[in-house]
C-alpha positions in Angstrom: 0.0 0.0 0.0 1.4 3.4 -0.9 1.3 6.7 1.1 -2.1 7.5 -0.4 -3.6 4.2 0.7 -3.7 2.7 -2.8 -3.1 -1.0 -3.0 -0.3 -2.2 -5.3 2.0 -5.2 -5.7 5.7 -4.9 -6.6 6.2 -6.0 -10.2 9.6 -7.4 -11.1 11.6 -5.2 -13.5 14.0 -7.8 -14.7 13.6 -9.1 -18.3 14.7 -12.3 -20.1 17.7 -10.6 -21.8 21.4 -10.4 -21.3 22.7 -9.2 -17.9 23.7 -5.5 -17.9 24.4 -2.7 -15.4 22.3 0.4 -15.1 23.6 3.9 -14.6 21.0 6.8 -14.8 22.7 9.7 -13.2 19.8 12.2 -13.5 17.7 10.0 -11.2 20.6 8.6 -9.2 19.8 5.0 -10.1 22.7 2.6 -10.3 22.1 -1.2 -10.6 24.6 -4.1 -10.7 24.0 -6.8 -13.4 21.9 -9.7 -12.5 23.3 -13.2 -12.9 21.0 -14.5 -15.7 18.6 -11.7 -16.6 18.7 -8.1 -17.8 17.0 -5.0 -16.5 14.2 -3.1 -18.1 15.3 -0.3 -20.4 16.7 2.9 -19.0 13.7 4.7 -20.6 11.3 2.5 -18.8 13.1 2.9 -15.4 13.2 6.7 -15.8 9.6 6.9 -16.8 8.6 4.9 -13.7 10.7 7.1 -11.5 9.2 10.2 -12.9 5.7 8.8 -12.2 6.7 7.8 -8.6 6.1 4.2 -9.5 9.5 2.8 -8.5 9.7 0.9 -5.1 12.8 -0.7 -3.8 13.1 -4.0 -1.9 16.5 -5.2 -0.8 18.1 -2.5 -3.0 16.3 -3.9 -6.0 13.7 -1.8 -8.0 10.2 -2.9 -8.7 7.2 -1.3 -10.4 4.2 -0.3 -8.4 1.4 -2.1 -10.1 -1.9 -0.8 -8.7 -4.9 -3.0 -8.0 -7.3 -0.5 -9.5 -5.5 -0.6 -12.9 -5.7 -4.4 -13.2 -7.9 -5.8 -15.9 -8.0 -9.2 -14.1 -10.4 -10.2 -11.4 -7.6 -10.9 -9.0 -3.9 -10.6 -8.5 -1.6 -13.4 -7.4 -0.4 -13.3 -3.8 2.3 -15.9 -4.5 5.6 -14.2 -5.0 7.3 -17.1 -6.8 8.9 -17.1 -10.2 9.9 -20.0 -12.5 13.6 -19.0 -12.5 13.7 -19.8 -8.8 13.2 -23.5 -9.8 16.1 -23.2 -12.1 18.3 -21.8 -9.3 17.2 -24.7 -7.0 18.8 -27.1 -9.5 21.9 -24.9 -9.9 22.5 -25.1 -6.1 22.6 -28.9 -6.5 25.1 -28.6 -9.3 22.5 -29.5 -11.9 22.2 -26.4 -14.0 20.4 -27.1 -17.3 19.0 -30.5 -16.2 15.4 -29.6 -16.5 13.9 -26.7 -18.5 10.8 -25.8 -16.4 11.4 -26.9 -12.8 8.9 -25.6 -10.2 10.3 -23.6 -7.3 10.9 -25.6 -4.2 9.6 -22.8 -2.1 6.3 -22.7 -4.0 5.6 -26.4 -3.5 6.7 -26.2 0.1 4.3 -23.2 0.7 1.3 -25.1 -0.9 2.0 -28.2 1.2 2.3 -26.2 4.4 -1.0 -24.6 3.7 -2.9 -27.9 3.3 -1.0 -30.8 4.8 -1.1 -32.3 8.3 2.1 -33.1 10.2 2.2 -36.9 9.6 1.2 -37.1 6.0 2.2 -39.0 2.9 2.7 -36.8 -0.1 2.0 -38.3 -3.5 3.2 -36.7 -6.8 1.9 -38.6 -9.8 3.8 -36.3 -12.3 7.1 -35.9 -10.4 9.1 -34.3 -13.2 12.5 -33.1 -11.8 11.6 -34.2 -8.3 10.8 -30.8 -6.8 8.2 -32.2 -4.5 10.7 -34.5 -2.8 13.1 -31.7 -2.1 10.2 -29.6 -0.7 9.1 -32.4 1.6 12.7 -33.0 2.8 13.3 -29.2 3.5 9.9 -28.8 5.2 10.6 -31.8 7.5 13.9 -30.3 8.5 12.7 -26.7 9.0 9.4 -27.4 10.6 10.0 -30.7 12.5 7.4 -32.5 10.4 7.1 -36.2 9.7 6.1 -36.2 6.0 7.0 -39.0 3.6 6.6 -39.0 -0.1 6.0 -41.2 -3.2 7.0 -39.9 -6.6 5.7 -41.4 -9.9 7.2 -40.5 -13.2 6.9 -42.2 -16.6 10.2 -43.3 -18.1 10.0 -41.0 -21.1 13.0 -40.3 -23.3 14.4 -36.8 -23.0 14.0 -34.8 -26.2 15.7 -31.5 -27.3 17.8 -31.1 -24.2 21.4 -32.2 -25.0 22.6 -30.5 -21.8 20.4 -32.7 -19.6 21.5 -35.8 -21.6 25.1 -34.9 -21.0 24.6 -34.4 -17.3 22.8 -37.7 -16.9 25.4 -39.6 -18.9 28.2 -38.1 -16.8 26.5 -39.3 -13.6 25.8 -42.8 -15.0 22.2 -42.4 -15.9 20.3 -43.0 -19.2 18.6 -40.1 -20.8 15.0 -40.3 -19.4 12.9 -37.9 -17.4 12.6 -40.3 -14.5 16.4 -40.4 -14.2 16.3 -36.6 -13.9 14.3 -37.1 -10.7 16.6 -39.9 -9.5 19.7 -37.8 -10.0 18.2 -34.9 -8.1 17.3 -37.2 -5.2 20.8 -38.6 -5.2 22.2 -35.0 -4.9 19.7 -34.2 -2.1 20.7 -37.3 -0.2 24.4 -36.4 -0.5 23.9 -32.9 0.9 25.1 -33.0 4.5 22.3 -30.9 5.9 19.6 -33.4 4.8 18.8 -36.5 6.7 16.6 -38.9 4.7 15.6 -42.3 6.1 14.3 -45.3 4.3 14.6 -44.0 0.8 13.6 -46.6 -1.7 13.6 -46.5 -5.5 
């Protein structure tokens, strides 16, 4: 909510372009390059500044996107982006393994909203295994006792030579189910995770 009481949400100002720095002296705006995305154009940033529609969170600029201007019936309250799922894989040393992984924090949030303490989580379309990592992290952080079952058809990987190469280097055939298995292997090996009775 702004100083006039108008409701807005902070809209991300990064774009799917090459990383670049920003230096707009006339509005005293200087931004470091992002790791994998670019910033909106200087013209766009200056226009938003002049309209008093720039807001900063953790030294990062966002656009004030007002509720009254939305053409939709509702706005999402979930502050998660698909690139967060990509970063989750990168942290496991699996950059490029899966093109559209869901964010671990998103799955964890949805589970925490709806799942009792001693539950069994079933994912029929496991994909890259995000659900498993979300369950493991939630158990650790919130002292839960969740267990999980993951199901994934053994489909051949198409149009992703990077994933095929990563799997081959780790001793796996090029199938989507093996993407999930390799991720689980990496999770198990991380010292901060304790997983008991894991079966494949």
